[in-house]
C-alpha positions as CSV (number, residue, x, y, z in Angstrom):
1,M,0.0,0.0,0.0
2,F,1.1,3.6,-0.6
3,I,-0.2,6.9,0.6
4,V,-1.4,9.8,-1.6
5,G,-1.3,13.2,0.1
6,L,-4.1,15.6,-0.8
7,T,-3.6,19.3,0.0
8,G,-4.3,22.7,-1.3
9,G,-5.3,26.1,0.1
10,L,-8.2,27.3,2.2
11,A,-11.5,26.8,0.4
12,T,-9.9,25.5,-2.8
13,G,-12.1,22.4,-2.9
14,K,-10.1,19.7,-1.0
15,S,-13.2,18.2,0.5
16,T,-14.9,18.1,-2.9
17,V,-12.0,16.1,-4.3
18,L,-11.9,13.8,-1.3
19,S,-15.6,13.0,-1.8
20,I,-14.9,12.0,-5.4
21,F,-12.2,9.6,-4.2
22,R,-14.8,8.1,-1.7
23,E,-17.3,7.7,-4.5
24,N,-14.8,5.7,-6.5
25,N,-14.4,3.3,-3.5
26,I,-10.9,4.7,-2.6
27,A,-10.0,4.6,1.1
28,V,-9.6,8.1,2.4
29,I,-8.5,9.8,5.7
30,D,-10.0,13.3,6.3
31,A,-7.7,15.4,8.6
32,D,-10.6,17.6,9.6
33,E,-12.7,14.6,10.7
34,V,-9.8,13.3,12.7
35,A,-9.2,16.7,14.3
36,R,-12.9,16.8,15.4
37,K,-12.6,13.3,16.9
38,I,-9.4,14.0,18.9
39,L,-11.0,17.1,20.4
40,E,-14.2,15.4,21.5
41,P,-15.0,16.0,25.2
42,G,-13.0,13.9,27.5
43,T,-10.1,13.1,25.1
44,R,-6.5,13.9,26.0
45,A,-6.3,16.8,23.5
46,W,-9.6,18.2,24.8
47,K,-8.4,18.2,28.4
48,E,-5.1,19.9,27.5
49,L,-7.0,22.5,25.4
50,K,-9.4,23.2,28.2
51,F,-6.6,23.5,30.7
52,Y,-4.6,26.0,28.6
53,F,-7.4,28.0,26.9
54,G,-10.2,27.7,29.5
55,D,-14.0,27.3,29.0
56,K,-14.1,30.3,26.7
57,V,-13.3,28.0,23.7
58,L,-16.0,25.5,24.6
59,Y,-19.8,25.4,24.0
60,P,-22.0,24.9,27.1
61,D,-22.1,21.1,26.3
62,G,-18.3,20.9,26.3
63,R,-17.7,20.7,22.6
64,V,-14.9,22.8,21.2
65,N,-16.0,26.1,19.6
66,R,-13.7,25.9,16.6
67,A,-14.7,29.4,15.4
68,K,-13.9,31.0,18.8
69,L,-10.7,29.0,19.0
70,G,-9.6,30.2,15.6
71,E,-10.2,33.8,16.5
72,L,-8.3,33.4,19.7
73,V,-5.1,31.9,18.2
74,F,-5.0,33.6,14.8
75,D,-3.3,36.8,15.8
76,D,-1.3,35.2,18.6
77,I,1.7,33.2,17.5
78,E,2.4,31.7,20.9
79,K,-1.2,30.5,21.4
80,R,-1.2,29.1,17.8
81,R,2.0,27.2,18.6
82,K,0.4,25.8,21.7
83,L,-2.7,24.7,19.9
84,N,-0.6,23.0,17.3
85,A,1.5,21.3,20.0
86,I,-1.7,20.0,21.6
87,T,-3.5,18.8,18.5
88,H,-1.0,18.0,15.7
89,P,0.7,15.0,17.4
90,Q,-2.7,13.4,18.2
91,I,-4.0,14.0,14.7
92,Q,-0.9,12.5,13.1
93,K,-1.0,9.5,15.4
94,A,-4.7,8.9,14.7
95,M,-4.2,9.3,10.9
96,M,-1.3,6.8,10.8
97,S,-3.2,4.4,13.0
98,T,-6.0,4.5,10.5
99,A,-3.6,4.1,7.6
100,I,-2.1,0.9,9.2
101,R,-5.6,-0.5,9.5
102,Y,-6.3,0.2,5.8
103,F,-3.0,-1.5,5.0
104,F,-3.9,-4.7,6.7
105,S,-7.4,-4.5,5.1
106,G,-5.6,-5.0,1.7
107,H,-6.1,-1.5,0.2
108,K,-3.7,-0.8,-2.7
109,Y,-3.5,2.9,-1.7
110,I,-5.2,5.5,0.4
111,V,-5.7,9.2,0.0
112,M,-4.9,11.3,3.1
113,E,-6.1,14.9,3.2
114,V,-3.6,17.1,5.0
115,P,-4.3,20.8,4.6
116,L,-0.9,21.9,6.1
117,L,1.1,19.1,4.5
118,F,3.9,21.4,3.2
119,E,3.7,23.9,6.0
120,T,4.4,21.5,8.8
121,G,6.4,19.0,6.8
122,K,5.7,16.3,9.4
123,M,3.8,13.9,7.0
124,L,5.8,14.4,3.8
125,T,8.0,11.4,4.4
126,F,5.0,9.1,4.2
127,M,3.6,10.4,0.9
128,H,4.3,8.5,-2.3
129,K,2.4,11.0,-4.4
130,I,1.0,14.5,-3.7
131,I,-2.1,16.1,-5.2
132,T,-2.7,19.9,-4.8
133,V,-6.2,21.3,-5.3
134,V,-6.2,24.9,-6.6
135,C,-8.7,27.5,-7.9
136,E,-8.6,31.1,-9.0
137,D,-7.6,33.6,-6.4
138,H,-10.8,35.5,-6.5
139,Q,-12.8,32.2,-6.2
140,Q,-10.8,31.1,-3.1
141,L,-11.5,34.5,-1.5
142,E,-15.2,34.4,-2.3
143,R,-15.6,30.8,-1.2
144,L,-13.8,31.3,2.1
145,C,-15.9,34.4,2.9
146,K,-19.1,32.6,2.2
147,R,-18.2,29.3,3.9
148,N,-16.8,30.8,7.1
149,D,-18.8,34.1,7.1
150,F,-15.5,36.0,7.0
151,S,-15.0,39.6,6.0
152,E,-12.7,40.0,2.9
153,V,-10.0,41.4,5.2
154,I,-10.0,38.4,7.5
155,A,-10.2,36.0,4.7
156,R,-7.2,37.5,3.0
157,K,-5.2,37.3,6.3
158,R,-6.1,33.7,6.7
159,I,-5.1,32.8,3.2
160,S,-1.8,34.7,3.6
161,C,-0.9,32.6,6.6
162,Q,-0.5,29.5,4.4
163,M,2.1,28.7,1.8
164,P,1.3,30.2,-1.6
165,L,-0.5,27.8,-3.9
166,E,2.2,28.3,-6.6
167,Q,4.8,26.8,-4.2
168,K,2.6,23.8,-3.4
169,V,2.0,23.2,-7.0
170,S,5.7,23.1,-7.8
171,R,6.2,20.4,-5.2
172,S,3.2,18.2,-6.2
173,H,2.9,15.3,-8.6
174,F,-0.6,16.1,-9.6
175,V,-2.7,19.3,-9.7
176,I,-6.5,19.5,-9.8
177,D,-7.9,22.8,-10.9
178,N,-11.2,23.3,-9.1
179,S,-12.0,26.6,-10.8
180,G,-14.6,25.2,-13.2
181,D,-17.7,23.1,-12.7
182,I,-18.0,19.9,-10.7
183,A,-17.9,17.8,-13.9
184,S,-14.4,19.2,-14.7
185,T,-13.2,18.4,-11.2
186,V,-14.6,14.9,-11.3
187,Y,-12.9,14.3,-14.7
188,Q,-9.5,15.5,-13.4
189,T,-9.8,13.4,-10.3
190,E,-10.8,10.2,-12.1
191,C,-7.9,10.6,-14.5
192,I,-5.6,10.6,-11.5
193,I,-7.4,7.6,-10.0
194,R,-6.7,5.7,-13.3
195,M,-3.0,6.5,-13.1
196,L,-2.7,5.6,-9.5
197,R,-4.4,2.2,-10.1
198,K,-1.7,1.4,-12.6
199,S,1.1,2.0,-10.1
200,K,3.3,-1.0,-9.3
201,F,4.8,0.7,-6.2
202,T,2.4,-1.2,-3.9
203,W,3.7,-4.5,-5.1
204,Y,7.3,-3.4,-4.6
205,F,6.4,-2.4,-1.1
206,R,4.7,-5.7,-0.3
207,V,7.7,-7.7,-1.7
208,I,10.1,-5.7,0.5
209,L,7.8,-6.2,3.5
210,L,7.6,-9.9,2.8
211,I,11.4,-10.2,2.4
212,T,11.9,-8.3,5.7
213,F,9.4,-10.6,7.5
214,L,11.0,-13.7,6.1
215,S,14.5,-12.5,7.0
216,V,13.4,-11.8,10.6
217,A,11.6,-15.1,10.8
218,F,14.6,-16.9,9.4
219,G,16.9,-15.2,11.9
220,I,14.7,-16.0,14.9
221,G,14.4,-19.6,13.7
222,H,18.2,-19.9,13.3
223,M,18.7,-18.5,16.8
224,I,16.2,-21.0,18.3
225,S,17.8,-23.9,16.4
226,K,21.2,-22.8,17.6
227,L,20.1,-22.6,21.2
228,I,18.5,-26.1,21.0
229,N,21.6,-27.6,19.5
230,E,23.7,-26.0,22.3
231,D,21.4,-27.5,25.0
232,T,21.7,-30.9,23.5
């Protein structure tokens, strides 16, 4: 099995592309879904978040108020670093744990959506291929304002905090332009799916894993045999 990283900018359409992979029966891991799970009331990350930020970032029922939390950390570098220190290790651990389960389920590859893939650099080592989703600058701005109910000023500031799309594109294997209609996005995504299905990398990986397993098994067997012979 190999991992395909899916990234892009804010409101460029990563979730749309991820849903197309799902519809084509491809195993996917959504970082946003994982982030919500690791911050559910009572979890380790939730307890650390509450201890550091207090009840002001929580709804009355204990759920994390993500909008309030975002406002609190956006203009404060130290608070943003603390939030990342609390959440990122837990998110990465959960995502890799899910990836391992997919591996043992026999999937040829999985698509892992990681919005800050290039910015953090923590998951890059695990990615065999990288897909970046882009759209026109004005579309990204309009979509972000509409989706999050941001003013244009705030939306621009949020976008500017991420790596420019041009840099992400230059470091990617595939690019999906989500500037057009959904049919265009579906067509581009399914073209990539066809190419990924032809990849032989997964078989190379499985052969290497098998050789490693047999080598370890042979080594253990040899040691046991040697010990038995010495005893006799």
